[in-house]
C-alpha positions as CSV (number, residue, x, y, z in Angstrom):
1,M,127.1,136.5,134.5
2,L,129.4,138.2,137.0
3,L,129.6,141.3,134.8
4,A,125.8,141.5,134.4
5,A,125.2,141.0,138.1
6,R,127.5,143.8,139.1
7,L,126.3,146.3,136.5
8,R,122.6,145.6,137.0
9,P,122.0,148.1,139.9
10,V,123.7,150.9,138.0
11,L,122.8,150.3,134.3
12,R,119.5,152.2,134.4
13,Y,118.6,155.4,132.6
14,S,119.1,157.3,135.9
15,V,122.9,156.5,136.0
16,P,125.3,157.2,133.1
17,V,127.1,154.3,131.6
18,S,130.5,156.0,132.1
19,Q,129.9,156.1,135.9
20,A,128.7,152.5,135.9
21,L,131.8,151.3,134.2
22,R,134.0,153.3,136.6
23,T,132.2,151.7,139.5
24,L,132.8,148.3,138.1
25,A,136.4,149.0,137.4
26,S,137.2,150.3,140.8
27,S,135.4,147.5,142.5
28,T,137.2,145.0,140.4
29,M,140.6,146.5,141.2
30,A,139.7,146.5,144.9
31,G,138.7,142.9,144.7
32,T,142.0,141.8,143.2
33,S,144.2,143.7,145.6
34,E,146.5,141.6,147.8
35,T,145.2,143.5,150.9
36,T,141.5,143.5,150.1
37,P,139.6,140.2,150.2
38,T,137.4,139.4,147.3
39,V,133.8,140.2,148.1
40,A,131.0,138.3,146.4
41,P,128.8,140.6,144.2
42,T,125.5,141.6,145.7
43,K,122.5,140.3,143.7
44,Y,119.7,142.8,143.3
45,K,116.1,142.1,142.4
46,V,115.1,143.1,138.9
47,Y,112.0,144.9,140.2
48,T,112.0,147.8,142.7
49,K,108.3,148.7,142.9
50,T,109.3,152.4,143.1
51,G,107.6,153.1,139.8
52,D,104.3,151.4,140.5
53,K,102.5,154.7,140.8
54,G,103.6,155.9,137.3
55,T,106.7,157.9,138.1
56,S,110.4,157.1,137.9
57,S,113.7,158.8,138.8
58,L,116.1,160.5,136.4
59,Y,119.9,160.6,136.9
60,N,119.7,164.0,138.5
61,G,117.3,162.7,141.2
62,Q,114.2,164.3,139.7
63,R,111.1,162.1,139.6
64,A,109.0,162.4,136.5
65,D,105.8,160.9,135.1
66,K,106.5,157.8,133.0
67,D,104.4,159.4,130.2
68,S,106.4,162.6,130.2
69,E,108.5,163.8,127.2
70,V,111.7,162.7,128.8
71,F,110.6,159.2,129.5
72,G,109.0,159.0,126.0
73,A,112.4,159.8,124.5
74,L,114.1,157.3,126.8
75,G,111.7,154.6,125.8
76,D,112.1,155.3,122.1
77,T,115.9,155.3,122.5
78,D,115.7,151.9,124.3
79,E,113.5,150.5,121.6
80,L,116.0,151.7,119.0
81,N,118.8,149.9,120.8
82,N,116.7,146.7,120.8
83,S,116.1,147.1,117.1
84,V,119.8,147.6,116.4
85,G,120.5,144.4,118.5
86,V,118.2,142.3,116.3
87,A,119.7,143.8,113.1
88,R,123.2,143.0,114.4
89,E,122.2,139.4,115.0
90,F,121.0,139.1,111.4
91,C,124.2,140.7,110.2
92,L,126.2,138.2,112.2
93,I,124.4,135.3,110.5
94,A,125.1,136.9,107.1
95,G,128.7,137.5,107.9
96,H,128.7,141.3,107.8
97,S,131.6,141.7,110.2
98,E,132.2,145.4,109.5
99,L,128.5,146.3,110.0
100,C,128.5,144.2,113.2
101,M,131.3,146.2,114.7
102,Q,129.6,149.5,113.8
103,L,126.3,148.4,115.1
104,E,127.9,147.3,118.4
105,E,129.4,150.7,118.8
106,I,126.1,152.3,118.0
107,Q,124.4,150.3,120.8
108,S,126.9,151.5,123.3
109,R,126.5,155.1,122.2
110,L,122.7,154.8,122.5
111,L,123.2,154.0,126.2
112,D,125.1,157.3,126.3
113,V,122.2,159.0,124.6
114,G,119.9,157.7,127.3
115,S,122.2,159.0,130.0
116,A,122.2,162.4,128.4
117,V,118.4,162.5,128.0
118,A,118.0,161.4,131.7
119,T,120.0,164.4,132.8
120,P,118.0,167.4,131.7
121,A,120.2,170.5,131.7
122,D,117.4,172.8,133.1
123,T,116.8,170.8,136.3
124,T,120.2,169.3,136.9
125,K,122.1,171.3,139.6
126,S,125.2,169.0,139.7
127,D,127.9,170.2,137.3
128,R,129.6,166.8,137.7
129,K,126.6,164.9,136.5
130,L,126.2,167.2,133.5
131,E,129.8,166.7,132.7
132,L,129.6,162.9,133.0
133,T,126.7,162.8,130.6
134,R,127.9,165.2,127.9
135,F,127.5,163.7,124.4
136,N,130.6,164.2,122.2
137,P,129.7,165.7,118.8
138,A,132.5,163.5,117.4
139,H,130.2,160.5,117.6
140,A,128.1,161.9,114.7
141,S,131.3,162.5,112.7
142,E,132.3,158.9,113.1
143,V,128.9,157.7,111.8
144,E,129.3,160.1,108.8
145,S,132.6,158.4,108.0
146,W,131.0,155.0,108.1
147,I,128.2,156.2,105.8
148,D,130.7,157.6,103.3
149,S,132.8,154.4,103.3
150,L,129.8,152.2,102.7
151,D,128.3,154.5,100.1
152,E,131.5,154.4,98.0
153,E,130.8,150.7,97.2
154,L,127.1,151.2,96.4
155,P,125.6,151.9,93.0
156,A,123.8,155.1,92.5
157,L,120.2,155.1,93.7
158,Q,117.8,155.5,90.7
159,N,114.5,154.5,92.3
160,F,112.7,154.7,95.6
161,I,113.3,151.4,97.4
162,L,111.1,149.5,99.8
163,P,112.4,147.7,102.9
164,S,113.8,144.5,101.5
165,G,117.1,142.9,100.4
166,G,117.3,140.0,102.9
167,Q,116.8,139.7,106.6
168,A,119.7,141.9,107.7
169,A,118.8,144.7,105.3
170,A,115.1,144.6,106.1
171,F,115.7,144.9,109.8
172,L,118.2,147.7,109.3
173,H,115.3,149.5,107.6
174,V,113.2,148.8,110.8
175,A,116.0,150.3,112.9
176,R,115.9,153.3,110.5
177,G,112.3,153.9,111.2
178,V,112.7,153.6,115.0
179,A,115.7,156.0,114.8
180,R,113.4,158.6,113.2
181,R,110.9,158.1,116.0
182,A,113.6,158.4,118.7
183,E,114.8,161.6,117.0
184,R,111.3,163.1,116.9
185,S,111.0,162.4,120.7
186,V,114.3,164.1,121.4
187,V,113.8,167.2,119.2
188,P,111.4,168.9,121.7
189,L,114.0,168.3,124.5
190,V,116.8,169.8,122.4
191,R,114.6,172.7,121.4
192,A,113.9,173.4,125.1
193,E,117.6,173.2,125.8
194,K,117.1,170.2,128.1
195,V,119.3,168.0,126.0
196,E,122.4,168.9,124.0
197,Q,122.0,169.4,120.3
198,S,124.7,166.8,119.6
199,V,122.3,164.1,120.8
200,G,119.7,165.1,118.2
201,I,122.3,165.3,115.5
202,Y,123.6,161.8,116.3
203,L,120.1,160.3,116.1
204,N,119.5,162.1,112.8
205,R,122.7,160.7,111.4
206,L,121.8,157.2,112.5
207,S,118.8,157.0,110.3
208,D,121.0,157.9,107.3
209,Y,123.5,155.2,108.4
210,F,120.8,152.5,108.7
211,F,119.5,153.3,105.2
212,T,123.0,153.0,103.8
213,A,123.9,149.9,105.8
214,A,120.7,148.2,104.6
215,R,121.6,148.8,101.0
216,Y,125.1,147.6,101.7
217,A,123.9,144.4,103.3
218,A,121.6,143.7,100.4
219,M,124.4,144.3,97.9
220,K,126.9,142.1,99.7
221,E,124.4,139.2,99.9
222,G,123.3,139.6,96.3
223,K,119.7,140.1,97.4
224,P,117.5,142.3,95.2
225,E,116.0,145.5,96.6
226,V,112.3,145.9,95.8
227,T,111.6,149.2,94.1
228,Y,108.6,151.4,94.5
229,K,106.0,151.1,91.7
230,K,103.6,154.0,91.1
231,V,100.1,153.2,90.0
232,K,99.6,154.6,86.5
233,P,96.8,157.2,86.2
234,G,93.6,155.6,85.0
235,S,94.7,152.0,85.7
236,D,92.7,149.6,87.8
237,P,94.7,148.5,90.8
238,D,92.5,145.4,91.1
239,A,93.1,144.4,87.5
240,S,96.0,142.1,88.3
241,A,94.3,140.5,91.3
């Protein structure tokens, strides 16, 4: 509860996670110093009312409409993180420890994606803020290594598969779909050079990861994956009803 209370005022899209953590670390060190008395954390209200008229602030100080491209991308990224959180809970129940560690890492990186999106390069005048929110291309490479490792254990895919294979697998497929939507939202911002290309690449790689992770979870649980069945020409689709 202490951690959540201290991070709440800074863990918004308008403030990068890296800065939030540094703020927490510095305040924690100050609070444990022999010469500095421990100060009780300030409790902030969840609501601010500053967005009641349909606008909100980005990290660079710019206010934008909540239905703008940038906030659409932020909303989709947030929804993706929520979907990953649910998938991770199902993976915990099923005992997929390796997937859980990877999904937890992805959730943290998605907060970094949000920070990058909330700091448009074309309107951010602070070099320091741009530097704080840079998205390292190595994150995509890490996801690629996970995909390769999981795929080594999977049988060759011979048919189109439908979202299935147990709760963990099915919700990893949900995360895959949301990742595609988040990527579609970010692509225009990357094309306009408002967001780094590394952000779009990372989101693109995530959908491949979720597909592979879903198949891996189904295999480990021994759950069958439902395959696509094409209707044969001339057959009556209602014949089996």
